N, C-alpha and C positions, 0 to 999 in steps of 0.2 A: 576381471572386467575391463582390463586395459586393451584387450584385442580379441578378435574373433567373436563368436556368438556364445553367450552364456545361457545355458538352460536353467530356468527357474520355474517354480510353481506359478502358474498364471493367476493373477488377481481376478476375481469374478468380473465378467464383462459388464455387470450392472454399473460399474464405475464409468464406463465409456459408452453408455447408451442413455437416451432420454427415458423418462418414465413410461412413455408409450412404446418403447422398444426401438426408437429411431437411433440409428448408428451415429456416433459422434464423428464429425469431420474435423480432423486436426491438420493444420498446415505446419509442416516441419521445415523451417528455414535453416539452411546449411551454409555456413560461410567458410572461408579458407583458413581455418585455424588448425593447428597440428592435432588438436583433440577431436578432429572430425570422425575418427574411428568410433568414438562413443555414440555419435549420432546414428550410425548404422545399427548399433545395439538398441538404442532407444526406439528407432523405427520398427525394428523386428519385434520388440516386446509389445509395442502399442498395437501392432497388427494382431499379435497373439491374443491380446485382451479384447479384441473386437472392434477397434477403431478403424475408420477409413483415413489413411494417412496420405497426404499429398505433399510431396517434397518440392521445394523451390530452392535452387542452388545458385550461388554466385559464380561468376566465371573463375575466380581463384579457387573456389571449392572443387571445381572440376579438374583442377591440376593435381589434386591430392587423391580424389576418389572418382572413379568413373560413374557418371549418372546411371548407367545400366544397373549397377549394384543396388541403388536405391529404388529403381524402377521394379526390379525383380522382387525385392523385399517388401515394398509397399503395395505392389500389384496395381499401381497407378502410374500414369505418365509423369515424368519429372519436368517441371517448368524451368526453363533456362533463359528464355528470351521473351521479351514483351510482345514481339511480333510473331510468335508461334501461332499457328492457326488453331482455333478451338474447334469443338464439335458443333457449335452453333454460332449465331451471330454475335454473341456476347464475348468481349475480350476475355481471354483465359484468366488473367489476374483478377478481374472484377468478378467473374463467375466463382472463382475460388474464395475470394473475400466475402462474397454474399453468403456462401454456404458454410463458412468456417465457424466452428464452436470455440476454437482456440488457435492462436498462432504461437508456436514455440520456436525460438531461434537458438539452435544448439550446434556448435558453439557460437557465441555472440562476440565478435571481434570489436576492437576499438573503432574500427571503420564503420560497421553497421550501427553501433551505438551512437556515433557522432552524426551519421546521416539521419537517423530517426529523431534525434534531439533537435535537429535543425530543419526538419521537414524536407530533406533532400530525397528525391525519387528518381534515380538515374539508372536503375537496372530492375530486373524482375522482382527481387526480394525486397528492396527498399520501396518499390512502388506498391507491392502487396502490403507492406507494413503500414503505409499511410492510407490504405484503402479499407482495411478490415474494420469491423465494428463488433469485435468480440474481445475477450480477454487476451492479453499478450504477455508471454513469459520469455524473458531473456536469461540465458545461462552464460555469463561472461567467461572467457578463457583467453589468457594472454600473459606475456611477461609481467612480472611483478611491478617493475618500474613503469611500464605502460599503464597497468591497472591503477596505480596510485598517482599517475600524472594528474595535476589539478584540472586540466581541461577535460580529461576523460571522466573524472569524478563529478565535475560540474554537469556534464551531459547525462551521467547516470542519475544525479539528483533531479535534473529537469524531467527525465522520463518517469521517475518514481512519483514526482509531484503530480504528474498527469495520469497516474493510475497504472503505469506499466509495472508488471510484477518481475521480480528478480530472484534467482536462486544464486546466492553469493558463491564466489569461487572458493576452493579449498586451499590450504597451505601445504607445501611440500616441495619435492624436487620438480623443477620445471624442465620442459623439453630443451630450453635454451641453455641449460647448465646451471642456472641460478636456483636458489632455494628461497621460497617466499610464497606470498599469496598470488594466485593467478591460475591454479589448476582448475580445470572444469570439475565441478562437483560430481559425485558418483552417479552412475546411471540409475541406481535404485532411488537416490534422493531426488533426481530429476523426475523420474516416473511418478513418485509419490506426490510431488508438487503438482504435476499435471493432473493426477487423479483428484487432488484436493480442489483445484481450480474448476475442473469440470463438474465435480459434485456440488460445489458452491454455486456454480452457474445454473445447474438444473434444479437443485433442491432447496437452497437457502437464500438465493437472491430473490427478493420480493419483486412482484410485478410492479414496475414503476409506471404510473399513469403520467402521460406527458403533461408537464406543467401543472401538476396538482398542487403546487405551492404558489402559483401565479397570484400576485397581489398581496402576498404575505411578506412582512418585514421580519427577517431572521437575523439575530445577533449571535455570533459564534465567538467563543474564546479559544485560544490555542497556545501551546508552548508554555515555557516556564518563566516565572518572574525572578528577578534578582534583587536581593536585599544587601546593600553595600555596607561593608564594615569600615573601609577606608577607600581612597580613590583607586586602589589596586584590587582589593579583595571583596568578594561578595559570597552570600549564601544562595544556593539555587537547588534545583532538582534535575532529574534526568529526562523530563518531558521533551520529546523531539518536535512536537507540533503536528506530526503526521496525521493523527486522528482528527484533530480540529480542522486541519486544512482539507482533508478528504470530505468532511461534513460540509464545509463552506462551498467547495466545488460542486458537490452533489446537490445541495440546496439551490445553488444558482442555476444548474442545469434543469432543475425541476420548476423554474420560473420565479423563484423567490428573489426579493430584493435583499441582498446579503451584505452585512457589514461584519468584518472580521477584526477582532481585537487580539493582536498577537504579541505575546512575549517572545522570549528567545526560542528559536527553533533550529534544528540541525539541517533542515532543507529549506529551499526558497519558498516563500509564501506563494499561493496560487496566483496566476496571472489573471487580470481582468476583474478582480473582486476588490471592492473598497476595503482597504486594510489600514488600520491604525496601529502603529507599533508603540508598545509601552515597555517599561522596564520593571517597575516595582508593583507590589500588590496594591499599594495605596493608589497608584495611578490607574490601575485596572478598576479598582473600586469606584473612583470618581467618574471614570468614563461610563461604566455600566449603569450607575445610578442615574446619570444624566440622560442616558439614551433609553432607559427602561420603559418610560411612559409611552414612547413612540415606537415600541417594538411589539410584535405579536408573539414571537417565539425566541427564547434565549436558550442556547445550548452551551453549557459550561464544560467544554472539553479541555480547557486550559488547566494548568497546575499552578495556581498562585501559592506562594510560600505561606505557611501558617504562622511563622514567626519572623521577626526582623531584629537586628541589633538595637538595643535600647539607646545607644548613642552612635552617631557617625563621627569618626575621627577624620578631620579634614586633611591630615597629612598621613603618609604611609607609616603604619606602625612598625617600628624597628624591632628586629629580633634581639632578644636578650636571653640570659640564662634562666630567667624566671618563667614560671608557668603562666600562660595567658588565660584569663577567665573572660568569657564573652557573655555578658548578660543579654538575654533576649526578652522581647515582649511580644504579645500576640498581635497579629494583624487582624483587621476586621474580617468576619466571615462573609464574603461577598454573596454567596448563594443564599445564605440565611437572610441577609438583608433584603435581597430581591424577593424571597419568599414571603417576607413580612409585608412587602409593599404591593405584591401582585394583585391584580383584579381579574381581568380576563386573559392575561398572558399565559402561555404555556412555558413552564420552567423545567428544563432538563438538566440534571446534574450527573456527574460521573463519580463512581466510588472505586478508586484504585486501592485494592486491599491485598494483604499478605496472609490473612487468616480470617476465619469466620465470615466469609464473603457475603453470604445472603443475610445473615443477622446484622452485620454492620451496615449493609446497604439499606435494609429495611428501616433501621434506626435513622439513617441520614434522610431517607425519603420523608419521614414524619417530621423530624426536627427542622428541616429546611423548607418544609411545605412545597416540595417538588411535585410535579405531575408525573415525572418519569425518572428513574435512576438507571444508569448504564453501569453495571458492576463488572469488574474484571479482576481476576487474580493475577497480579503483575509478576508472580513467580512461575506461572505456568508457561511452558514452552510455546512460543508463538503468540504470546499475549503481553510481553513486557515492553519496556521502553525501547524506542528506536527501530523496531521491526516493522515489516510491511503488513503483518497480519494481526488479528486480534481475536480473542475468545471472550464474548460478553454474555451477560444475562440481563434482560430487560424487566424491570419491576415497575408496575404502575400503582396508582392509589386504589384501584379496585381489587388489588391482591393478585393480579395476573403476573405470572413469572414465566418468562420465555427465554430459554437458553439457546443460544446460537452456537453452532460448531465453529471451529477455526475457519476464518474467512479473511479475505483481503480487507484492509481498512476501508476501501471504497465500498465494498459490498456491505460491511457493517454500517457505514454511513447511510446507505440507502435503506437498510433495515430499520435504523433509528428513525429516519424521516418518515418512512411508511407507518411506523408505530405512532409517531406524533400526529400524522394526518388522521389516523383512526381515533385519536383521543380528542380532537378538536370538534 
C-alpha cells in the first residue's frame, strides 16, 4: 500500500451514494507531504466505489505529484488556483464547497492544520476549508517532533473542539529517518473512516430544525471531577469532556441558551458558551442544584467521582515503607438529587458501562427519575474515553430503545438533542 495502485475488492457503492442514489461529492485536499502517494490510492479507490472526487492541491503538493495524475484518476479537473475560471459564474472553490458531502485532507501537514485552526485562507485548499459546510476529515502526516510540537497539538485540539474529524497518524519508521508517531495512517483505515462519516451523514445524522431549541435554557455538564487526597494528589477518571462540549456547542447552534459546567477536560472548552469550571463533585453538586430551578433541560454528560477521600491531608503525604490505606466516602448522587426535585425539567443522564449495558442503564433511568439515558459501552472500539466518536443507545421512560451506530460525537450530540426535543 506504500506505492502504486493496490487492487482490492470494492466496497458496495451504497456507502458513497445518498439513499435516493445521488452520488457523493468528496473534495480531496492534497498537501505537500511525503505521504502524498497514498492520496493517489485513496482517490483511485473512492472513484471505484462510486464517489465523485474533486481534488484540490496546494502549490507544494504539485512539486511532488503532477496534477495530471489526480485529474486522470479522479476524472475531474484539479483545482490549483483561486482564480481559475469555472464553468459558470460561481467561483470554483465556492461551487465545490456548496456541493461537497465531505472534505478529506490527505495528507494534512502542520501548515494546513495551523491555517485552518486560525482561519487563514491564502490559497485554494485553505479557502475551500473555510468555505465548506460539510464534515471535514484530516489525516495528519509529518515528522514526530513536528506532530508533538505544542503549537501543532494546540491547533489540532482547537479543530477537534469545533467538530473537525481526525484519523490519528500511525507509529513506525518515518521518511525523515526517525521512528515515532507521524506516519499517515493506512489507506484502508482512511477509506473506512470516510465511509463511516458519509454513512453517518446520510443515515444517522438527524434532520436538525434550525433553532428548534430557541428560548430553551440548557445546562450541560462535561469532563471529570477531582477529589483531592493532599495538595498534590487526587482521584479522578478518564473523562475528556469531548462529549459534553459537543452537546453544548450543538445546543447553542440550535438556539438554546447554554450554560456549561465543566470539570477537567483534555481539550479546550468551546468558545462563546458560558462556562463555569469546577473541580470537585461537591462543587458540581452545589452549582447544579442552585441552577436547576431556572433550567429547562439538564444533560449530565460529565463524570463526577462517586467517592472522595474521607479526609484531606493539608500537607503532602510522605512516602514510607508502610502500606497506605485511603478511606473513601460516597459523594452525593447529583443526577438522583435532580431527579427528586424536577418538575417540568427534562433530565438526561449518561450510563458509561463495561457490562450489562442495557440492564444497568434501565435501572439508572428508573432510580434517578431521568427522562432519557444515553448508554455506552466504554470498552467498545470507538466509544471509549478521549476518542472523537461514540456508540450510544438512547433509552426513554416510554421503553423506547434506539441504538445509534458509531458516529462523531458531534453527530451523537445532535441525535441526543433531537430526541430531547421529541420528548418535550
